[in-house]
SETOR-208713 format. One line per 4 residues: their letters; for each residue x negated, y negated, z negated of C-alpha. Coordinates in steps of 0.1 Angstrom, whole numbers, plus 5000, padded with zeros to 4 digits. Example, Ala and Ser with C-alpha at 12.3 -4.5 7.8 and 13.67 -1.06 7.14 Angstrom:
<nodes>
as) 4877:5045:4922; 4863:5011:4929
</nodes>
This chain:
<nodes>
mkiv) 5000:5000:5000; 4988:4965:5008; 4992:4941:4979; 4984:4904:4975
ivgc) 4980:4890:4940; 4979:4852:4935; 4961:4844:4903; 4930:4861:4889
grtg) 4933:4853:4852; 4932:4882:4827; 4966:4896:4838; 4959:4893:4876
afla) 4925:4908:4873; 4937:4937:4851; 4966:4944:4875; 4942:4942:4905
glld) 4920:4968:4888; 4949:4991:4882; 4961:4989:4917; 4926:4992:4932
sggh) 4918:5022:4912; 4951:5037:4923; 4939:5035:4959; 4958:5004:4970
dvtv) 4945:4977:4994; 4944:4947:4971; 4936:4911:4979; 4933:4886:4951
vdld) 4937:4848:4957; 4927:4821:4932; 4918:4785:4933; 4888:4789:4910
rasf) 4858:4811:4921; 4849:4817:4884; 4882:4835:4879; 4870:4864:4900
shla) 4846:4872:4872; 4876:4887:4854; 4877:4915:4879; 4861:4949:4871
kdfk) 4826:4954:4884; 4838:4983:4905; 4867:4964:4921; 4867:4973:4958
gttl) 4894:4949:4970; 4891:4915:4986; 4888:4881:4969; 4899:4849:4986
lgng) 4893:4814:4973; 4923:4792:4980; 4958:4781:4970; 4984:4809:4971
tdld) 5010:4784:4984; 4990:4775:5014; 5002:4792:5046; 4967:4795:5061
vlrq) 4953:4810:5029; 4981:4835:5028; 4976:4845:5065; 4939:4850:5056
agid) 4950:4873:5028; 4969:4894:5053; 5004:4885:5041; 5018:4896:5075
ktda) 5008:4932:5066; 5016:4930:5029; 5039:4955:5012; 5040:4936:4978
fitl) 5032:4901:4968; 5027:4893:4931; 5021:4858:4918; 5006:4854:4883
tqgd) 4992:4819:4880; 4996:4797:4849; 5022:4775:4866; 5058:4784:4871
nrnl) 5062:4760:4899; 5032:4774:4918; 5044:4810:4912; 5079:4803:4924
maaq) 5068:4783:4954; 5043:4810:4965; 5070:4837:4960; 5095:4817:4981
vake) 5069:4813:5009; 5061:4850:5008; 5098:4860:5009; 5113:4834:5031
ifgv) 5086:4825:5056; 5066:4858:5058; 5095:4882:5050; 5076:4902:5024
kqvi) 5100:4928:5010; 5086:4931:4975; 5079:4897:4959; 5074:4894:4921
akvn) 5068:4861:4903; 5057:4855:4867; 5079:4827:4853; 5073:4816:4817
dpir) 5106:4798:4815; 5133:4825:4810; 5161:4804:4823; 5142:4796:4856
anty) 5133:4833:4858; 5169:4843:4857; 5179:4816:4882; 5154:4827:4908
rlhg) 5162:4864:4902; 5198:4855:4911; 5184:4841:4944; 5166:4873:4953
iqtf) 5131:4869:4939; 5121:4895:4914; 5109:4876:4883; 5097:4885:4848
srtt) 5092:4862:4819; 5065:4873:4795; 5082:4849:4770; 5112:4872:4768
iigt) 5094:4905:4773; 5069:4899:4745; 5095:4883:4723; 5118:4913:4727
llda) 5090:4937:4720; 5078:4918:4689; 5114:4916:4676; 5117:4954:4680
mpkn) 5084:4965:4665; 5090:4956:4628; 5125:4970:4631; 5110:5003:4643
eaev) 5133:5002:4673; 5115:5030:4692; 5136:5027:4723; 5124:4992:4729
geal) 5090:4992:4744; 5077:5025:4730; 5065:5037:4764; 5051:5003:4773
vkka) 5032:5000:4740; 5018:5035:4744; 5007:5029:4780; 4992:4994:4771
rahe) 4972:5009:4742; 4958:5036:4765; 4947:5009:4790; 4931:4989:4761
srla) 4912:5020:4750; 4900:5027:4785; 4889:4990:4788; 4870:4992:4755
eti) 4851:5022:4767; 4837:5003:4796; 4820:4977:4774
</nodes>
């Protein structure tokens, strides 16, 4: 699968590593060259310096052949704009945007862009943990802790 990720902070780099190690063709776009230092040393994908809302940058990233587009920058506006460009202009089928504002996340989801809000995801998980609500996030926490252990082994 060809996947373009916009944003190479800790989350973008971690996801890029997971997808790359899973055999996917991954391209990561970021405005800051230093951000690519977050990527694992064995990352085999492509890095591209540029703005993920710029049509030419997205063309360079191979958006015309992309199966999934995921935008994970710090800014909701940039994430939503990049997601709209990928979906509406380039016709990417699977478009996912990180949106910190849960109300905006819901609004854009209603307009056909898959969104997630770490605000509500983490808040829901943290609400459930002290209550021992095992059905909320048990698999997520188990999987995340396995990833953390694996990451710690590489240091």
